[in-house]
C-alpha positions in Angstrom: -34.1 -49.0 -12.2 -30.7 -50.3 -10.9 -29.0 -47.8 -13.1 -31.2 -45.0 -11.9 -30.5 -46.1 -8.2 -26.9 -45.9 -8.8 -26.9 -42.5 -10.5 -28.9 -41.3 -7.3 -26.4 -42.8 -5.2 -23.3 -41.2 -6.6 -25.0 -37.7 -7.4 -24.0 -36.0 -4.1 -20.4 -37.3 -4.6 -20.3 -35.8 -8.1 -21.9 -32.6 -7.0 -19.4 -32.1 -4.1 -16.5 -32.5 -6.4 -18.0 -30.0 -8.8 -18.5 -27.3 -6.0 -14.9 -27.8 -4.9 -13.7 -27.4 -8.5 -15.6 -24.3 -9.1 -14.4 -22.8 -5.7 -10.7 -23.6 -6.5 -11.1 -21.9 -9.9 -12.3 -18.7 -8.5 -9.4 -18.5 -6.1 -6.7 -18.9 -8.8 -5.1 -15.5 -10.0 -6.5 -13.8 -12.9 -3.7 -14.0 -15.5 -5.8 -12.7 -18.4 -3.9 -11.0 -21.1 -5.8 -7.8 -20.5 -4.6 -7.5 -16.8 -1.0 -8.7 -17.8 -0.7 -5.9 -20.3 -2.2 -3.1 -18.3 0.1 -0.1 -18.3 0.1 3.6 -17.1 2.2 6.5 -18.5 4.1 8.0 -15.6 6.7 10.9 -15.4 10.2 9.5 -14.8 13.7 11.2 -14.7 16.1 10.3 -17.5 19.1 11.0 -15.2 19.9 11.5 -11.6 19.4 14.8 -10.2 20.1 16.3 -6.7 18.0 17.8 -4.0 17.2 21.5 -4.6 17.2 21.2 -8.5 14.7 23.6 -9.8 11.8 22.3 -11.8 12.9 24.4 -14.7 16.0 22.3 -15.0 14.1 19.0 -14.0 11.8 19.5 -17.0 15.0 19.1 -19.3 15.4 15.6 -17.8 11.9 14.1 -17.6 9.9 11.9 -20.0 6.7 9.8 -19.6 7.2 6.0 -19.7 4.6 3.3 -19.8 5.0 1.0 -16.7 3.0 -1.9 -15.4 0.0 -0.7 -13.4 1.3 -2.7 -10.5 4.7 -0.8 -10.5 3.1 2.8 -10.5 3.9 4.3 -7.0 1.3 6.2 -5.0 1.1 9.8 -6.0 2.9 9.4 -9.3 2.6 12.2 -11.9 1.0 11.1 -15.1 1.6 14.3 -17.1 4.7 16.5 -17.2 2.4 19.5 -17.3 1.4 18.6 -13.6 4.9 19.2 -12.3 4.2 22.9 -11.6 6.9 25.2 -9.7 9.5 24.6 -7.1 12.5 22.2 -6.4 13.2 18.6 -6.0 12.7 17.9 -2.5 15.3 15.0 -2.3 17.9 13.4 -4.4 16.4 11.4 -7.2 17.8 8.5 -9.4 17.7 8.1 -13.1 14.5 6.2 -14.0 12.8 7.1 -10.7 9.3 8.1 -11.0 8.2 11.7 -9.8 5.5 11.9 -7.3 3.5 14.6 -5.5 6.2 14.5 -2.7 9.0 14.9 -5.1 8.6 18.7 -5.6 8.7 21.2 -2.7 7.8 25.0 -3.1 11.6 25.9 -2.4 14.8 24.5 -0.9 13.6 25.6 2.7 10.3 23.8 2.3 12.2 20.8 1.1 14.2 20.6 4.3 11.0 20.5 6.4 8.7 22.6 8.7 10.9 22.1 11.7 13.6 24.2 10.1 14.3 27.9 9.8 16.7 29.5 7.3 19.3 32.1 8.1 22.6 33.4 6.8 26.0 33.3 8.6 29.4 34.7 7.7 32.2 32.3 8.2 35.9 32.0 7.7 37.0 29.5 5.1 38.5 27.1 7.7 35.2 27.1 9.7 33.3 25.3 6.9 35.0 24.4 3.7 36.6 21.1 4.9 33.3 19.7 6.2 31.3 20.7 3.1 33.8 19.5 0.6 34.1 16.0 2.4 30.6 15.3 3.6 28.4 17.7 1.5 25.5 19.8 2.8 24.5 18.1 5.9 26.4 19.3 8.8 26.2 19.8 12.7 26.9 23.3 13.9 29.3 23.9 16.9 30.2 26.9 18.9 33.7 27.0 20.1 34.1 28.2 23.6 37.1 28.5 26.2 35.9 25.1 27.6 35.6 23.4 24.5 33.2 22.7 21.5 29.5 22.7 22.0 26.9 21.5 19.7 24.2 24.2 19.0 22.4 22.5 16.1 22.4 19.0 14.8 21.5 18.2 11.2 21.8 21.6 9.7 21.4 21.8 5.9 23.6 24.2 3.8 21.2 25.8 1.2 23.7 28.0 -0.4 27.5 28.5 -0.3 30.2 29.3 -2.5 32.1 26.3 -4.2 34.6 25.2 -1.4 37.5 24.6 -3.8 37.2 28.2 -5.1 37.3 29.8 -1.7 40.6 31.5 -0.6 41.9 30.1 2.8 42.0 33.6 4.2 38.5 34.7 3.0 35.1 34.7 4.7 32.0 33.6 3.1 28.3 34.0 3.5 26.4 30.7 3.7 22.6 30.1 3.9 21.8 27.4 6.2 18.7 25.8 7.6 18.7 25.1 11.3 16.1 23.6 13.7 13.8 26.0 15.1 14.8 25.5 18.6 18.4 26.2 17.9 18.2 29.3 15.8 19.1 31.7 18.8 22.1 29.7 19.7 23.2 29.7 16.1 22.9 33.4 15.7 24.7 34.2 18.8 27.6 31.9 17.8 27.7 33.5 14.4 27.9 37.0 16.1 30.8 35.8 18.2 32.6 34.5 15.3 32.8 31.1 17.1 30.6 29.1 14.8 32.0 26.0 13.1 30.4 23.6 10.7 31.3 19.9 11.2 30.6 17.0 8.9 28.4 14.1 10.1 
């Protein structure tokens, strides 16, 4: 009888420890082999490619690679056949996953909906230096009798001759994307021959 009473006495304590143990076990991370080995095939680049690269060219430098499921980014492509048409919307590094925001319909669309595309004719000195040094992102200035005035910030050169191949005395036609609210000022400056591109 004494043994039975002792068991009855300590039973609540034993039960409490049991519940705590079970609760702690459920809070531990699940490191089962199945979860640790879960992977997903995603489309990645095998080399770095710049913004504006056409998908036809991108297809030469893609492969599918099995990555841990936790490393797959939102919107990742799982099949090369899903890439469709268009261009890269931004510079991509080698090994980077391609996602549904990696590809734009065209280079103008890649710049963004706040931009409009136009062409301007410029003497070599008005643009080659800036593009050669800083690349395709420039500010557009208008040179006046009272000084230089900014007419468009953050313009993007979409198409232009190779600066090092342009003769100093020649004029070239450039295709640029400028902000919508600055288009009229850019066109006026281009018509007056007072347009300059300045590196940021």
